[in-house]
Structures are given as C-alpha cells and as structure tokens.
N, C-alpha and C positions, 0 to 999 in steps of 0.2 A: 124700024125695028134695027137691032145692030146686030152684026153682020158675025158670021163664029169663026172662029180663029181655025189656023187647020187642023191643029192639036183637039180642038174643040169636035170639029168634025169628023174626024178620027174614032174620038171615043162616044158621040151619036152613034157612028156607023157600027160600035163593035156590040151595039144592042139590041133586039128583037122585044121593042113591043108590045108583041102579041102575045109574048109569053111570062110568064111570072119563073121565077125560082124560088129554091128553096133557099135557106140563112149560107152556108157552105155556099153554092154556089154562086151566091150576090154579094157577097164578101169578095171573092177569088175577082168577082169581075171590077170591082169598084179598086180594089188594089191595082187594076187593069189601066182603068181609065183615067188613076186622077194622076197630072201630070205638073201639079203647081208646082212651085220649087221650095215650099213648104210644109211641114207635117201637119195634113192637109185632118181636119176632123171627120170623125165618121156618123152621120146622121140619121134618123131614125123617125119617118114621120108617119102613124099610128092612125087610120080614120076609126072612129068608135061608133056604134048605133047607139047614140045616148044625146038626152036634152040635155046640153049643160047648165041652159037655164033653170032648173029645175035644180032643188039643192039634192033630193034624193038619186041622182043618175049623173052627179058631181065624180070625176073618177080621179083619184089627187092619191100619190105614194111616193113611198120610198125604196131605192135599190142597191145593193152593193155588188157592185160590176167585180165579177171575179179576177177580171184584168185592168182592172180601175181603169180610169176618164185616159190617162199618157197627159193630162195635163197635169202643170203645175198647181195646186189649187190654194188661193192666197185665202186665210183664215183670218178672222179678226175673233178674236176672243173679248166681249162686254163682262167684264166679269169683276167683282168686289176683291179688294185686298187680299182674302184668306184664301180665293181660288187661283190667283196669280201663275205661280210658282205651278200646279198643276195641269193651267190651261200650255204655260211656258214649258213643260217636259214632256208632252201632248204633240207636240211641234205646232203649235199657231204661230203664223208670220206676226200677228199685233195682237196687244193682249195690253189691257188698261180700262178705264170705264168714262169717267166725266174731260178728262182731254179728247179722247175718240168723238164723245158725243159731240165736244165743238165744232169736231173737224166737218165730222157729220154734215152738220146745221150749216156749215159753212158749204155744203155740198161736194165733200173729199167721198169718192166710193169706189176707190182703187182696191178693193178684194173681191172675191166670189163668193164668200159665207160666212154671215155670220151666227156668230153662236153665243147664247146667255144664260142668265140665271131667271128662274120666273120672279123675283125681288124685284129683278133690273128693268122688266119690260114696260113699267108703268115710266119709266124715263125714256123709252123709247114710241111709245104712241108718239108723241108731237111729231117727231122724226119720220113718219107714216109718208107723207108726202114727195120723202126724200126717195126713201128706200122701197115702198110700195114699187112703184114704175120698175122699178131695176130687179125685182124678183129678189132683196136681198133680208126684208122683212121678219126675224126669227120667228120657228111656227112650232107649238110641241108637236105638232100630228108630222113634222117631218124631222121630230128631234135634235132640234136646232135652241130649243128651251127644256134647259133640263140642269139637272144640279150635278151628276155626274158629266163634268165639262171634258174630262180629259176622253173620256170612251168618244164622243160626241165629236172630238177634234179628227181623232184616232180614227173614226171612221170614214169622215169626210176627204182626209188625205188620202185613203187606202182605195178610195173608187164611188163611195155613196153617193147620188145624186138623188134631186126630191124633181116628180114630174107632175104634170097636170095640163086635164083636157081644156086645151082653150073654147072659147065662144064659137065653134066653127066646129067641134066634136073635132079635133083632130090633138095628137099630143106628138110632143116635137124634143128630143131628145138627141145629146151627144155622149154616143154611147162608145169610144176610142178615137184612136186615130191613123193613117193611112198609113204608117210607117207600123203598125202590127201584124203580125202573121193571119191570113187569112182566119184560120181556126180559131184565134181570138178574137178576132172582131164577130164572128159569126158567136162564140160563146157568150159573150159579153149581150149582144145581142137577143140571142135568146133569152140572157136571165132577164131582161126590161120585158119583154112579151111575158114571157111564163106569168112576172110578179102582174102586170097588165090584166092577165086574163084571171087571175086570182080574186082582183077588185071589181068585179064585173056587178054593178049596182041589180040585185033583186027585181027594180023595180021598170028593168032593160030589156024592150021584149024585141021579138028580129034577133037578125044577123047583128052580132056585139065586135065584132072585128069585121069592119068592108073591106077594108087595105091596109097594104103597108110598106113602105118605100126606104130607099138608100139611097143616102147619096153621100157624096165627100164636100168638100169648099169647091164651089166652082165646077164642078162633075155636075152630068147630066144622073136622072134618079133612073135606080131598078127598083121595078118592083118583085118585089118577097110574095113565092106563095103563100098566102094563108091559112090555107090547105096543112101545111108542112108546120105548124106551131100551133096551130091549135089543136 
C-alpha cells in the first residue's frame, strides 16, 4: 500500500469519518483539504438504490450547473454546411462534418462533447466503437442531437453536463473546480442532486439516495448528509 504524504495525512486528519456534513460544510472542507498545485476538479459520487440492469431503473439526465464547471469544454459540432456558421457563432471549437468523421475514424477524440443533427447520426453509427467508450456519442436524451445546434453549443459551454448511473448503481459527476467559492461549489452540487432526485424511477423501492460523497482530485472524500438534500 502506498504511503501517504505529509499533506495527505494532514487532509485525512481534518475529516471525521463518523460524521456526515451538509453541502455547505462539505464544500468548505473540500477546499481546505485540496492541496494539489493545479485547479482540481470537485467530484460527486452518488450511490442510488436502483438496479441499473433493469431498463426502467436506469437513471440518466442532464443538468445545467448555475456556476458552470470551471472547465474549458471543447465542443465539436458535426453539422451540414448550412449549420456551420450557426455553430461557430455559438462558440463551437471545431465545426465541420466529413473531415472530422475521418479524423475520428483514425482515432482522434480530443474533444469533450460532440453535438450533431438527426440527419448526421447515421454517419456516426460506424464510429460507435471509438466514441462510445469515451462517452462522446451524441444522444437525443442529453440534447446533443438536435436541430437547434446553437442552443446546444451555448448550453454545454455554459455548464450543461450529462450524467448516468453506472453498473454499480453510482452516479459520478464533476460539478466544480476547487478554486470556486465554497458557496458556488455547494450550489452546483445541490443542482445536480435535486435533478437526480426528480429522476427517481417509479419502480425504485426503498431508499433512493443511499450515500453522497464529495472529493477533489487526489483528495480524500467527504460524506454529505443525505437528509440535508433529499
């Protein structure tokens, strides 16, 4: 087992594992124990009482974080020529179609989000093996397959993220940067949690949100009191 550094030991010492905190206190503590030299991401891990193997218990959605993600999201708009100017004006980093399809086919995936149109989806099908594992395949449910390309690009740039419960029943999502004020971290986290709560499947029985943990890059995790957000 790897040994903890002095700073890691200090961070762990500030966490009382027997207590869970409200979002404001957890956010403040995360800022206090984050000691990396870069602007760390603040992540949420939400364990749900659902069975992801059942289609009617799959929890997936999108949320626009009130203070953005703090990340410069690289957007590729795969659109027909008549939509290129619209996508560029909205702030897409890369705009085009066939040339980018060829680049992706060759393994290029240096973007965070791909937005496209319904008429283009047929061309993306063969690229599923490249895009799927990286979470880059556009999906109508997340608003990344749309005729309103400009709106989709602006929303992503403003802090819209999509999330999905994994096979172990946990939703992982980055909600802020450690440089954010603690209040902004808490507000972003709360927006995600409230969205997850609204998506509770009718077939889910028992406790829906089982646990919530917040952490930053390379920091120990802090437990959030479920009762303070549900």
